[in-house]
N, C-alpha and C positions, 0 to 999 in steps of 0.2 A: 556345855553351852557357853560357859564363861570363857573357856580357852579358845573356842572357835570364834566368839565375838571379838576377843582381843586380837586374834590373828587377822580377822577381817578389817578391823580398825587400823591395825598397823600397816596392812597391805594398802589400804586406801590412802593413808597419809604418805607412805613411801612413794606411791605412784604420783601423787600430787607434787611431791618434792622433786621428782625427776622431770616434771613438765618443762622447766626452762631448757632442758636438753633436747626436747622433742620439737617444739614449734620452730626453732631455727632451721631444722631439716626441711621444712616446707618452703623455704625461700627458693626461687625469687618471687613466690606468691606474696602479695601485700597482705597486711594484717586484716583488711576488710574481706579479702577473698578467703583467707584461712578461716575467718569467723563464719562466713556464709557456709563453707563446706562443713565446718564443725557442727553447725545447726542441722544441716541437711542430713548428714550421715549419722548424727546422734538420733535423730527422729527415726530414720530407717532401722537402725540397730535396735532401739528400744521397742519400736512397733513390732518388729519380728519376734523379739523376746516375749512381749506380752501376748502376741497371737499364739505362741507355742505353749505358754504357761497359764495365763489367766484369762485371756480373751478380753473383750471390750464392753461387757455389760455394765461395768462400774461407771462408764461415761454418762449413762442416762441418769445417774444419781448425783451428779455434780451440782447442778443448779446454777442459777445466774450469778449468785454472790461468789461462789467458788470459782467460776469461770472468770469473773472480773478480777478476783485476787490473783489467779494464775496468770492472767494477761499482764498484770502489774509485775508479778514475779518474773515473767518472761522478759519484760523490758529491763528489769534490774540485772538479770543474769547475762543479758546481751551486753550491757555496759561492762560488767565484770569480766566476761570472757574476752571481749574486744580489747579492753585496757590491759589485761594480762598478756595477750598476744603482742600488742603494740609495745608494752614495756620490755618484754623479753627480747623481741626481735630488733628493738632500737637500742639495745645495750644498757638497759636499766633494771637488770635482774635484782640487784641489791635493793632498789627502791620497791620493786615488786614484793620482795620478802618482807620489807617494812610494813606494807599494807596488811599482810596476814599476821604480823606480830602485833600490830595495834588493833586488829579487828575485835578481839575479845573485849578490850577496853571501850571501843566504840559501841559495841553491843550493850554494855552496861550503861553507857551514857544515854543511849536510845531508850533503855528501860525507864530512865528517869523522865526524859523530855517527851517521849511519845506515849509510853504505857502508864506513866505516873507512879512507878515503883519508888520505894524509899531505899537509899543506899546505906550500907554500914560505913563506919568511919574509914576502914581500910580500903573499901571500894572507892570512896571519894579521894583518898590519898593516891590510889593507882591512877584515877582519871586525871588528877592534877599533875602527877609526874609525867604521864603520857602527853598531856597538853604542852608541858614545858619541853619535852623531847621534840615535839613537832616544831616548836619555835626555834629550838637550837638547830634542827635540821634545815629549817627555812633559811636561817642565816648562813649555814654551811653550803647549801645548794645555791644560794642567791635567789631563791624562789621557793614558794610552798611546794612540798613534795606531792604534786597533784596526782601522779600515778598511784602512789601509796594511799592517799586519801580517797581517791575514786574507788580503788579496790576495797578498802576497808568499809566505807560507807555503803557501797552498792551491795556487798555481801552481807553486811549487818542488816540492812533493810530487807534484803532477800530472805534472810532467816526469820525476820520479824513477820513478813507476809506469809511465809510457809507455815509458821506456827499457827496462824489464823486459819489456814486452809484445811489442815487435817487430812491431807491425802498422802498416800504412800509415796516414797521417793521415786520409784520407777514410774508409777502412774503420773505423778506430778511432772516429771521430766518429759514424759510422752506428750502431755497436754501443752507444756511450755514450748517444746520444739515444734509441735504441730502448728501452734499459733504463729511461730516465726518462720515456718517452712516456706510459705508462698513468697514472702519478700526475699528470703535468702536465695531461693531457686531463681527468682526473677533476676536478681543481681548477678548470679553466676551465668545465666543465659545471656544477659546483656554483655558481660565481659567476653563471653565466647563469640558473640556476634560481632563485636567490635575489634576482636583480635587481641584483647588485653588480658584474657584469662590464661592460666597456666595449666589447667587440668589436663588438656589434651595436647599440650605443646612441649611439655618437659619430660616426657617419657613415662613408661608404665610405673617405675618405682615412685616417681613423684605423685602420680595419680593415686597409687595405693597408700602413700603416706597421708594424703588429704582425706581419703576414706577412713584410714585408721584413726584420724583425729576424732571421729564420732565414737569409735569403740573406746579410745583412750578417755573420752569424756564420760561415757556411761558407766564403765566398769568400776572406777573408784567411787562413784556416787552410789552404786548398788552395794558395794562392799561397806561403805559408810552406813547405809541404811540397815544392813544386816548387823553391824556392830552396835548401832544405837539402841536396838531392842534387846541386846544380849549382855551388855556390860554397863557398869555404873557410869553416870554422867561425869563424875570426877575423873575416872580413868580416861574417858573419851576426851575430856578437856585437856588432860596432860598430853595425850597423843597428838593433839592438834598442833603442838609446837614443832613436831618433827618436820612438817613440810616447809615452813619458813626458815628453819635452821638449815635444811638441805639447800633451799633456794639461795640463802645468803652465802653458803659455802661455795655453791656453783658460781655465783656472781663474782666472788672474790678470788677463789682458787683456780677456776677453770676459764671464766670469761675475762679475768684480769681487770675488773673494774676498780677504779680508784677509791680508797678509803682514807681520806685525810682525817686529821685529828678531830675536826668538828663533827664529822659523821660518826666516828667512834663514840664521841661524847653523846650524840643524839641516840644512837643505838643502845649505848650503855644505860641511858635513862629509860628507854623503852623496856629493856630487860629487867631493870629494877621494878618498873611498874608491873610487869607481868609476874615477877616473883611475889610482890605484895598481893596481887590479884589472886594468884594460884594458892598461896598460903591461906588467904582469907576464905577462899572457896572450900578448901579441904577442911579447915577448922569449922566452918559453918555446917558442913555436912556431917562431921563427926558429932557436933553438938546435937543436931537433929536426930542422929542415930541413937545417941545416949538417952535423949528424952523419950524416944519411942520405946526403947527397951525398958525404961523406968516405968512407963505407963502400961506396958503389956502384962497381963496377968500371967502368973507362973503356971 
């Protein structure tokens, strides 16, 4: 169980890490068209999977509150997916990776400001260092790193909303993409009618790649869901750094993006913040485990 969960989590983050190599293959489609097809084909794929495995009886038990939360989650993941595609296809892969490096720290910050949780000293330190990193990168870029911030905050809020919903990953994705399906399909049809779409004009290979975007979206999410229930959260938390590390390497080594000294300084501060955050998380969980073993009767 533990081994299969680790393998599933590793596969999920490896697939997410390779995403910057996939979306450029869909050009000359614009980011908006790619996003629309990603929504459409994710819904089709997940719906087919649910029809074959679980059916749809669970939908009747969602209730209005869960549907409202899932609608909010759908809006947030649309922002996240769209910004990711835009960032990758406009030559900002390094900034995309930054978004997922700082996401854990943003999540902690939201725990304080939204949920009202109290942070440990080390967590406050990590938040402060990450904030300083953003300021350094703002000076380096000559602007705030909007792509990274949009990715980090949209995914952090998405996780916060999903935590409140309490619906399985595959079912949740099915509802979210269903809510987005009609506007996405309408947009694609308008593009086709005006001659601005690429689905039918760039050949079969291009059309298959657009369809494949739905599969590429759903599969790592399903693998992540399988890992989340099989391995400790600490292990999953460490695995999450695989994707941004790969994205950063792709941006620098493959896409040839510039990394002046100011950006290295900013990323260095981010990595220090993550080291503090990870060390504190591991230490806290060890302390909890020790307390539990001390109170468990022999």
